[in-house]
N, C-alpha and C positions, 0 to 999 in steps of 0.2 A: 164620573163625577170630578165636575170641576176643581180645579186645585185654586182657584180664587189668585192665581199671581197672573198678573199684567201679562199680554204678547210684551215678547222681549227681542230683540235682535239678536243675531249670534253672537256678538262680542260682548253684550250686555248678559246674555245667559251665560259665556263663560267664564266670569268672574263670577257671578252667580254660583253657578256650580262648582267651582275651586273655592269659594267661602266657604260653601254648605260643606262639602268635602273634607277640606282643614278643620271645620269645627266638629266634625262625627271623631276624626281623628283624635283630635286634641280631649275629646270628650272621653275616649278608653284608654289612654295611652299617655306617659307620661315622658313627652319626648325629651330630648337630651338639650334640643337650642328650638331659636323659631327658625333660622337658617334650616335647619334638619327637618324638620315641620312642613315649610315648604317645600323641601327639595321631593320628600313621601308624596307629598300630594299631588305635586307635578309630575312625577313619576307614575304614579297610579293611571291619571290621565292619558298621559303616552302611551301608555298599555292600547289604548282603545284605536290609535292610528299606527300599529304596526307596521303595514304594508308600505306606508310613506315612510319609513326608516332606512336609513343606510347602516347604522348600527344601532344597537336591540341592548340600551345598557342594563346591565346588572346591578341590583340593592343587595348592598352586604349590608345585613341588620348584625352587627357583632356586638358580644358583652363581653366584660370579663369576668362575670360570673353568675349563675343560675337569679330568676327571679328578679332581671332587671326590664322585663316588660317584652323583649324580643317576638317571643310566640304569641301575645296578644295584638302585636303590632301585626303581623303575619296572619291574625285571626282577620282584623277589619280588611287591608289590603285585600286577601282570599275573596272575600262581599263583593269587593268594588272594582278591581281591574276586569279587563274581558279576557272570557275563556279560559279560569284557572285551571291548572293542573296540580294540586299540592301532593306531595309526597314526602315520605321522610327517609327511604331508602332504596331507589328504584334503579333498576339496571340501565343501563346506557342504552340499551337495546331497546326496555320500554320506553324510553323517553325519546328515541330521535323518532319512532313509529309513530308516536305520538302527533308528532310536528306534521301543522300542513301549512305549505307557503301562501293557499287562499284566505286560510282564517286562521294565522298564529297562535299558539297557544299562550298564558303567561304561565311558566313554570315556576312553583313556589316549595322551595326545599327546607322543612323546618329538621333543627339538629344538625345541620351541616358539618358540627366539629365530631359529628361520627364517620362522617365520609373522611374527613381530613386530619384529624388533631393528632394523629399520632403519626409518626414514620411511617409504622408497619401499617395503617388505614389508609394514608395518601398512596403508598406505592399500588395499594388492591384495587382501588378506587383512580387511578391514572386516567382511565379510558373515561371516566365520569367528566374529570378535571376537562380532557382534553374539548369533550363535546361540549362544556360551559365555555370555552374559550372561543371555539369555532362556532358557536352560537352569537357569537356578540358583532359581527360582521357577517352581511347578504352574501350568498352565492358563495360558503363554504359549505358544502355536502360534505357527509361522511360516505365511504364505501362500504357497502360487504354483500358477500356474494350469496346468493338466495335462488328461491325457487329450483324446478326439478332438472333444469340446465345448467345451474350454479352460473349462473351471468353475472357480472358483476352488477349492481343496481345503487345508482346514488338515492340517498336518505338527507332532506333538509334539515339543517340545526339552527336556523336564526328564528328564535323568540328571545323576548324579554325573560329576567327569570330574576326572584329574589331569594335570597338564600339568608336563612339565620344561623346564629350558631353561636358557641362559646368560643373566646379567642379568635384571632384572628383567620380568614379564609387563606389559602394560598398566593402567595405574591401576585401571580399569574392572574388571578380571579380580582384582587382587589382591582389590579389596576387596570380592570375593566367596570369599577362599580362603582355608583353614587353610595359612600361608604356613611353608615348611620352608625354613632355607638352608642348604645344605650348605656343606661347608666340606672341603679336600683333608687327608686321614690326617697325622697326627702320626706321627713316630721314636714305636715302640712300639706306637703302635695298627694290632690285628692282625684284619681278617678271615677267615672263608672262600673259600676258591674257591667260584664258583658253576657249576654244571654243569647244564645244562637236564635233561639226561636223568635223570641221577641222583638231581637234587635237587627235582626238581618233584613227584614221588611222595607227599614227605612236606609241602609246602603245598598240595597237592590236598587231603589227607586233613584239614589243617585248616580250609581253606574248606568242605569237605562239613561239618565240626561248628560251622562257623558259619551254616549253612544252616539245618541240622538243629536247635540253640539257637536261632535267631532265628524262623525262620517260623512257630512257634507262638504265640509274642510280639505279632504284627502287630496284632490289635487293642488290646491293652494298652500297644503303644507308641504308636499313632495318638490313644491319650486323654490320654498324660503329658503334662505342661506343668511340667518342673524348674524349680527357681530356678536363677537363671541370675549369670553374675557380671561380665556384660557386658550393654550394651543394643543397641538398635538393629540396622544388619545383623550384628556382627559376633555377636549372639546368635542370629541366625536362622541364620549359616554353623556355629556353635558347637552350636547345639541337638541335631542328630540325635548326634553326638559322646558330649554329658551324657547322654542318654535311654539309648545303649546303655551306659555308665557305671554310670547307677543301675539299669540290667535284671541287672548283672552281678553290684551290691552289691562285698561287700570295701570291698579301697582303691581300687578305680577311681571311686566318686566325690568323694574329694579330689582324685585324681591330674590326673582330667581339667577339673575348675574351677582349679585350680594352674595346669596348663597353658593353659588359657584365659585367665586372668589374664594372665600373664607373655608370653605369647607375641602375645596382641591390644595388651599393654600396649608392647613393642618395634616393632610394628608401626606403631603409632600414631606415636611417636618419629621413625621411617624417614620417615612421612608428612611430619612438622613440618621435618626436614632438607632434602628433597627436592622435596616440593612448590613450585612457584614462589611461586603465591599467599599459600600458607599462610607460607611463607618469609617473603617480603613481607611480612604481618602483623604477624611475630616482630622483623622489621627497624623496623616503621615504631613500634611498641609500645616498642621500647628508643630509638628515636630521639627519641619524646616525655620518655621517665624520662630520658636523657641531657642534657636541657635541664629537666631539676626540674617535669614533667609540664603545661606551660602548658595556659590554654584552646584556644589558638589555635599553629599550627606552619607558617611560611610554606612556599611549597611548594622556593624554592630550597635553604631548610635543610635540609627534610627530605632532599633527594636529597643533599646534602653528608654527612649522617649516611648515608645508606645506599652511596653508591658509595666511602663509606670503608673497606666489607666487602670486603677482596678474594677472600673466597669465597664470596659469595653468586651465585647463578645471573645475575644482570645483568652479574655483571663482563665476562661473556663477549659481550656486546650491541654489543660494538666501544666505540673511542676515549671515546666519551662517557658508559658505563656506562649506569642506570638515566635516562631523558631523563621530562619533562613526560607527552608523550605516551604511551609506556611505562606509564607508573605509571597513567596515566588508566584506559588498558585493560586493566589489572591489578584495576583497583580495579572496573572499572565493573559487576562481576556480583553484586558485593556491597552496590550500590546508593549506593556514595561517590563522589563527584567533589570538585573543588576549587571555589573560588568566591572571587570578592573579598571579604578580611576585615580589619578595623580592628585593628592591634596597638596594645598597651600607649607606645607612643613617638609615637600619634596618628598615623604611617603606612597606606597600603593597599599590599595586595598581594595578591598568588592563596594560597592555603593551606588548611590544612583545620584543622577544630572537632577536638578530642580525643574529645567525644562522639562524632563521627560512627563512631567506630571499636571504640565496648564492646560494641556487640550482634554483630559478627562477630569478636572479641577472644575472647569469651566463649563464642561456638559453635563456632569452627575451630580455634585455639591459645590454650585456658586454660592461667591457671599451672598449672606441674607442680605436684602434690602429693605430699610425701614420700613413697617406695616404703614399700611395706607390707612387715614383717618376713619374711611368709612368701610373699613375690615376688622374692625376691633370690636369684641364681645359686648352685650349691651350691659353685662352685669358679670359676674364672675366668670371666670376662664369654665367652658361647656365643651366637653368630650364632644367629638364629630364634628365642633366648629374651628375654635383657635384655642392655640395652648395658653 
């Protein structure tokens, strides 16, 4: 039966199908922001061209509490991505044996907090985390001894993956993810009820249209090197979404670059506040500034400044807070250590030179830049976009 839609060229069809997918997601899920809605829409579309990508972005759907819509979002994603494999608690062997280089799966993991939510669970599922990290980049196979002759065999790991759970996922997974920070619906936010039997045919129709639109563009997508608003791993993760947007045209190239910039800026801020080592570097910079940026600051005085911050992670270290030993261990990965220093009053004591930290400050916690006008949230601050 004819749909009645006039014939459209590839670019026009791309705009149309992405708009229809976005509308379906918005119908069933109260997304935290328009930027997050754009990101999910393009991530779903990118699963239909996985063989074209060098990196397979993860989608981290996280929430502070239950009943924030993360599982409902995963329901809609499941019915629209390419070749979905959904699981709650699969073994690493079951996962990598399900991955096929010629037709990659889209791995969907619900209740990921049961895998990584506690230290004990994270240790038990370290192999799963390693597999998820390895699968972010092409040509990172896992090796297993198999067969009657017990010969090493390579198994591919490359596949796009979405993980939904309460609380943040491990840092190494979050760093490879487009992060969607869901929140509980407020009064007045309404969404349609999702019924599998009734509602999946419309979602499957969109899935089939995505396949029909994108499969002929495989070679073109492989050759594209789009202008990116971010660098390094963030660029690797967002590039497939940007390519999809550029293939579609219309408003999508602008929408995706805005979403990329705003959401990655927000996550960088989250890392600055939450990463203990990064937070320590920020605290040390503030300590030097409070002392008018001396060339040398004694360890004892530095610890007084650090322990005055009662909201810092080390406030929970015990009665003494940050200690000289803990400080040494946290700074060791940056190649920074204390030494006997001579101070202006002629005394000597353990301390740090300010120039020891300049490179680390520049690399890991640069001074924040004034926000660009276009990077401001459209209304109130929204989780998953801007703070």
